[in-house]
N, C-alpha and C positions, 0 to 999 in steps of 0.2 A: 455390317458383315461389309467386308471388302469387295467391292462389285468386280467381275471378271473382263478381264482387257475386251477391248473390244475390235474384231479382225477387220479390216478392210483391204481390198484387192485391186489395185490400183493399175491399168494397162498404159504400161512405157512407150513413147510412140516410137516405132522401129521402123527399119526399111527392109525392101521387100513386098510380096503379094500373098506370104504363109502367115498364117496366126500364130507359126514356132516361132516367125521372127519378131513376135511381141511378148518380149520376157512380161511377166507379171510380178510388180514389187509389192509387197507385203509391208504395210505399217502395224504395229500394234499400239492402241490407243488404250491407254492406261489410266483409267477414272483414278483422281488425287495425282496424277504426276504434276509436278510444280504447281499445285492449289493451297493457296492461303485461304483458311475457309472463311465463310463472310459471316458475321453475326447476326444477320437479318435479310431476308429477301430484298432486292434491290426496290426502290423507290423513288428513285430520281425521276421517273417522269409523271409521279402522282400529281394530276391535277393540271396537268400540261395538254397543251394540244397535241395532238398526234399528227406527226408529220406524214403527209404523203407522198410517193413515190413515182414521179414522173420521168419514165425515161427521157421522152420529148425534151426536158429541161436540161438532159448533161449536155454542158457545153465545154468545150475542154479546148485549154492553149497553154502556150509553151513553160508558165508557171501554175497551171492549175495543180498541181500536186507539190508546190512549193514547201509545204509545212510537212510532208512525209520523212524525212530527214533530218530532223531537227535535234535529236538528242533531248526531248525535253522540252525544248524554246516554246514557249506558247506566246511570244510576239512577233512569230513568223507572218508571212500576208502571202495571199493568192490574188486571185482576178477579185473575190469577192471582199478583200479588206483582211482584218487580223481575223486570224481562226481561234476562235472558242473553246475549248477543250475543259469534260465536265471534271469530278473527281475520278482518282483511280477507284475501281471496285475490287474488293477481295470477293472469294467466288468462283465458279468456274460460267456464271452468265449473266447480264446485265440487259437494260436498254444502251442504244446508242445517244450520244450525247444530243442528238437534234430530236429522240424520240421516233425514228423512222423504224427502226429496226430492233429485232430483238436478239441479244447474241448468246449462244452457247458454244462453249469448245472444250476440245480433250486434248491429251499431248501423249508424245510418245516414250517420254522420257524427261529428267531433270536432273542432269549430273553435268559437270564442264566438259565431260569426253562424249557425252551424245550431240550428234546431230539429231535435233529436235525437228517433227513434224506435228502439226497442230490439225486438227478436224474443227473445222468451225461451222455450226447449225445457222444460219441467218432465216428469220422470218419476218415480215412486215407486221408493222406495228396495226395498219391500218385495218388489217381483215385476218389474221395471224396465219397468212398462208407462207409458204415456204417463199424465199425470195428465190427466185430462181432465174437465169438468164438477165437481170435486171439490165442493163446495155452490153453489146459486144466488147469483150476487152482481155488482153492476154492477160493480164495479172488482175482479176477482181478486188485480191484483199492481198494489201500489204504490210507489212509489222515494222512499226517503228520499235526497236528496242534496246533500253538504257539502264543504265543503274544510275537513280534519283540521288544526287549527291547535293540537292538543296540549289544548287547554281549550275543552269546549263555549262557553263563553260570548263564547269569539271566533273561533269557528269560521265560515267564510260558506258560509250555505244559498240554494242555488240560487233565484233566483224564481221564483213561481206561474205556470208555463205553463198551469196548467188541464189536467196531463194525465191522459189516462183509459185503460182498457185494457179487453182483452177478448179471447176464446178465438179463434183462427183457424178456416178449414174444417179444417185439420190438428187431430186429437185431440193437446190436451197442449203447443200450439204458440201462445202468449200473445202481443199484440202492446200496447206500452205506448209511449204519449208525448200531446204532443210535451214532450221534457227542454230546458229553455236551461241550456248550463255557460258562464256571461257572464263568466269571467276564464279565461285560459291557465293551467292548473295541473294538478296532480294531486289528482283527485276522489275521493270513496270515493260508491259508488252501492250502498245497500240497500235489495235487494229484500224487500217484505214481503208475503206470500203467504197469501191469505186473512184479509187485517189484520182482519176483522172478527168472525173467531173470536176467542176466548180462547185465547191461548197455554199448551194443555193440552200431556199426554203424548202423547194419539192426535189432538187436534183438525187440521183443514185447515191451522191456521196455520204457515208457518213463514217463516226471515228466512234470507238470507245476503248480504254484503256483496263487492263486487268494487272493486278499483281503475279508475280513469279516466282517462287522460290526454286532456286537449283542449288544442291548441296550435294 
């Protein structure tokens, strides 16, 4: 049975002192939109140490998020050296590459004409609790979105739709968008979590990638 759409209301910032001047923006998140079904549950962190997130270790600098816009180039470097990415996941949930977070997502659509928004639920692996306001950030999650053609120099990168992200009223739930998938294809969407923090062992920074089918 197809799961019913999930409705989420987000209050958009507005001017003035009246509540009427702050219009509500409704995003409808549809279970299965863009989903590439997983053959088995993610076990990439099985047998590995669970990373502990410590907000005090978030150190930012000019190139802390150098690897965010690389279009699939895993040789990009930041302050902590070469960024190492794990495999791209099928399905709608997985642990991040450093085993710090468990990540679940839903999307609002999956056609090249959609402005797609993502609902992303983060819990910390160490205690299973919502990863709420880990550190102050204007964009706590940034998406790296591209079609993987086997060579970073030949990958197709999604157009810049000026996406932003923010935590919703539900702790550990983040809303990111808009993303424009401008071709019907299988895309890679890599979520960079708190990308302005260096990618250290206990830093709040994390990253994980999922396949996304736009058609």
